[in-house]
MARTORNU-404476 format. One record per residue (C-alpha): x, y, z; chain. Coordinates in steps of 0.02 Angstrom, whole numbers, plus 50000, padded with zeros to 5 digits. Layout:
N
(pt (X,Y,Z),'A') ...
***
This chain:
236
(pt (52711,49341,47927),'A') (pt (52803,49494,48020),'A') (pt (52602,49579,47981),'A') (pt (52514,49435,48044),'A') (pt (52607,49430,48219),'A') (pt (52579,49603,48260),'A') (pt (52412,49596,48219),'A') (pt (52400,49430,48361),'A') (pt (52520,49549,48478),'A') (pt (52385,49663,48479),'A') (pt (52229,49594,48502),'A') (pt (52325,49473,48660),'A') (pt (52363,49672,48729),'A') (pt (52219,49731,48674),'A') (pt (52140,49582,48776),'A') (pt (52258,49591,48919),'A') (pt (52200,49778,48945),'A') (pt (52002,49734,48927),'A') (pt (52049,49598,49090),'A') (pt (52120,49723,49186),'A') (pt (51975,49878,49166),'A') (pt (51829,49731,49227),'A') (pt (51938,49672,49372),'A') (pt (51972,49830,49425),'A') (pt (51803,49913,49388),'A') (pt (51745,49742,49499),'A') (pt (51853,49763,49651),'A') (pt (51814,49969,49663),'A') (pt (51637,49917,49651),'A') (pt (51549,49945,49846),'A') (pt (51399,49840,49880),'A') (pt (51274,49889,49988),'A') (pt (51153,49828,50101),'A') (pt (50994,49901,50170),'A') (pt (51067,49920,50322),'A') (pt (51229,50010,50244),'A') (pt (51096,50130,50189),'A') (pt (51012,50154,50330),'A') (pt (51174,50218,50430),'A') (pt (51233,50321,50281),'A') (pt (51061,50420,50333),'A') (pt (51110,50517,50509),'A') (pt (51027,50528,50657),'A') (pt (50881,50562,50550),'A') (pt (50859,50352,50517),'A') (pt (50802,50355,50696),'A') (pt (50643,50466,50704),'A') (pt (50600,50363,50525),'A') (pt (50618,50204,50576),'A') (pt (50531,50224,50743),'A') (pt (50362,50288,50653),'A') (pt (50400,50136,50523),'A') (pt (50374,49987,50676),'A') (pt (50221,50103,50750),'A') (pt (50148,50096,50593),'A') (pt (50156,49908,50585),'A') (pt (50121,49868,50744),'A') (pt (49943,50002,50725),'A') (pt (49903,49906,50551),'A') (pt (49910,49716,50638),'A') (pt (49830,49774,50798),'A') (pt (49683,49846,50715),'A') (pt (49686,49735,50546),'A') (pt (49635,49601,50677),'A') (pt (49514,49678,50802),'A') (pt (49425,49761,50661),'A') (pt (49395,49556,50589),'A') (pt (49345,49515,50756),'A') (pt (49224,49661,50740),'A') (pt (49157,49609,50585),'A') (pt (49097,49433,50622),'A') (pt (48945,49402,50567),'A') (pt (48791,49233,50631),'A') (pt (48672,49251,50495),'A') (pt (48572,49177,50614),'A') (pt (48567,49295,50760),'A') (pt (48422,49452,50711),'A') (pt (48346,49262,50676),'A') (pt (48339,49211,50813),'A') (pt (48307,49395,50904),'A') (pt (48172,49408,50822),'A') (pt (48078,49248,50865),'A') (pt (48125,49260,51075),'A') (pt (48045,49452,51066),'A') (pt (47907,49394,50958),'A') (pt (47900,49236,51109),'A') (pt (47927,49373,51251),'A') (pt (48102,49282,51295),'A') (pt (48198,49440,51328),'A') (pt (48308,49367,51465),'A') (pt (48346,49233,51300),'A') (pt (48392,49375,51194),'A') (pt (48509,49448,51292),'A') (pt (48587,49297,51344),'A') (pt (48613,49274,51165),'A') (pt (48686,49459,51135),'A') (pt (48822,49434,51269),'A') (pt (48876,49234,51204),'A') (pt (48906,49382,51043),'A') (pt (49052,49485,51070),'A') (pt (49031,49593,50911),'A') (pt (48982,49778,50916),'A') (pt (48829,49741,50824),'A') (pt (48764,49618,50979),'A') (pt (48811,49727,51146),'A') (pt (48695,49863,51009),'A') (pt (48563,49722,51007),'A') (pt (48583,49714,51190),'A') (pt (48567,49866,51233),'A') (pt (48391,49869,51105),'A') (pt (48328,49741,51207),'A') (pt (48377,49788,51390),'A') (pt (48279,49969,51338),'A') (pt (48096,49859,51283),'A') (pt (47937,49938,51323),'A') (pt (47995,50117,51342),'A') (pt (47954,50231,51175),'A') (pt (48037,50216,51011),'A') (pt (48149,50337,51025),'A') (pt (48220,50318,51194),'A') (pt (48264,50149,51116),'A') (pt (48337,50215,50950),'A') (pt (48410,50356,51039),'A') (pt (48516,50213,51159),'A') (pt (48570,50118,51030),'A') (pt (48673,50262,50920),'A') (pt (48764,50276,51094),'A') (pt (48824,50131,51091),'A') (pt (48853,50131,50911),'A') (pt (48955,50281,50929),'A') (pt (49074,50209,51071),'A') (pt (49081,50045,50967),'A') (pt (49148,50128,50825),'A') (pt (49277,50256,50954),'A') (pt (49351,50077,51007),'A') (pt (49372,50005,50807),'A') (pt (49432,50187,50746),'A') (pt (49567,50169,50910),'A') (pt (49757,50247,50852),'A') (pt (49702,50290,50664),'A') (pt (49693,50455,50694),'A') (pt (49922,50408,50730),'A') (pt (49952,50305,50572),'A') (pt (49886,50444,50489),'A') (pt (49991,50558,50569),'A') (pt (50142,50422,50522),'A') (pt (50079,50436,50331),'A') (pt (50088,50631,50356),'A') (pt (50252,50646,50453),'A') (pt (50377,50517,50413),'A') (pt (50394,50596,50237),'A') (pt (50422,50780,50291),'A') (pt (50562,50722,50413),'A') (pt (50639,50621,50268),'A') (pt (50650,50810,50185),'A') (pt (50698,50868,50348),'A') (pt (50847,50734,50311),'A') (pt (50859,50807,50134),'A') (pt (50861,50983,50172),'A') (pt (50998,50936,50327),'A') (pt (51111,50842,50213),'A') (pt (51111,50972,50079),'A') (pt (51158,51099,50208),'A') (pt (51294,50988,50258),'A') (pt (51356,50952,50075),'A') (pt (51340,51151,50017),'A') (pt (51460,51178,50213),'A') (pt (51599,51053,50152),'A') (pt (51597,51151,49992),'A') (pt (51599,51312,50038),'A') (pt (51778,51246,50164),'A') (pt (51847,51148,50061),'A') (pt (51883,51308,49929),'A') (pt (51987,51262,49774),'A') (pt (51994,51099,49836),'A') (pt (51836,51018,49809),'A') (pt (51830,50836,49800),'A') (pt (51669,50709,49755),'A') (pt (51715,50612,49915),'A') (pt (51669,50769,50028),'A') (pt (51489,50774,49952),'A') (pt (51469,50622,49976),'A') (pt (51388,50630,50170),'A') (pt (51264,50742,50144),'A') (pt (51206,50685,49970),'A') (pt (51188,50499,50046),'A') (pt (51110,50603,50208),'A') (pt (51006,50712,50083),'A') (pt (50941,50544,49967),'A') (pt (50924,50390,50100),'A') (pt (50819,50496,50221),'A') (pt (50670,50548,50049),'A') (pt (50693,50374,50013),'A') (pt (50648,50327,50183),'A') (pt (50521,50432,50210),'A') (pt (50423,50413,50073),'A') (pt (50433,50238,50093),'A') (pt (50340,50221,50281),'A') (pt (50225,50371,50234),'A') (pt (50160,50266,50060),'A') (pt (50141,50133,50168),'A') (pt (50058,50192,50305),'A') (pt (49931,50295,50187),'A') (pt (49875,50146,50100),'A') (pt (49881,50051,50288),'A') (pt (49753,50193,50330),'A') (pt (49642,50190,50206),'A') (pt (49665,49998,50227),'A') (pt (49571,50012,50386),'A') (pt (49453,50151,50341),'A') (pt (49363,50043,50208),'A') (pt (49341,49889,50347),'A') (pt (49305,50011,50464),'A') (pt (49156,50079,50370),'A') (pt (49088,49908,50318),'A') (pt (49082,49890,50496),'A') (pt (48987,50022,50544),'A') (pt (48859,49995,50366),'A') (pt (48834,49817,50445),'A') (pt (48792,49916,50614),'A') (pt (48662,50010,50539),'A') (pt (48565,49912,50462),'A') (pt (48564,49794,50580),'A') (pt (48486,49946,50702),'A') (pt (48378,49990,50556),'A') (pt (48323,49782,50554),'A') (pt (48303,49787,50739),'A') (pt (48188,49952,50762),'A') (pt (48067,49895,50607),'A') (pt (48031,49736,50737),'A') (pt (48013,49846,50879),'A') (pt (47885,49923,50754),'A') (pt (47808,49762,50709),'A') (pt (47622,49773,50752),'A') (pt (47589,49646,50877),'A') (pt (47475,49495,50805),'A') 
***
């Protein structure tokens, strides 16, 4: 009977110790949210955050601008052909002006050059096309710079954090404490992660926009070829 009582007492003690251990573990847990982690990264997080804002703004501004430029009226070139065949140059120009797209501005320039040598017409269209592509690619180099600069700034924070950690370690002498190294390690790790996140997002955003621009350029080239073929058709 005494033996059973001792076993029961030991089980109670073990359970109590387990409860105390869990309670102490929970009480020492520190929860960090995104803002807390950002502050742990130090001042180097400011330029990384600024680059993220720039990347987001450029992506959405260019995304909607390119989407507007890629609007396509499937009946546009058919109507241009009809107007040119009927000699209604003014109607063709009015149609081009009513469509606010790079393709319509290129065709408008070509319609205005009708009657001149075909090489001159083609050169005028290509010049307008180059200007339109340049407008579409506005700020894309900046986005590419963000994609490359953000990780580099993050790595700079890593080096600075490690220097801070080793400096604290050197000053501590034989009294090295993990808490002395915490700030430097936080700076090193947090800035690296933040820089890589911003850089990766900017990289994907840049490639998405480049793909959309290339699609618009392909449409412009196809329409230019169609228009030049129209001018090369024999007069009936």
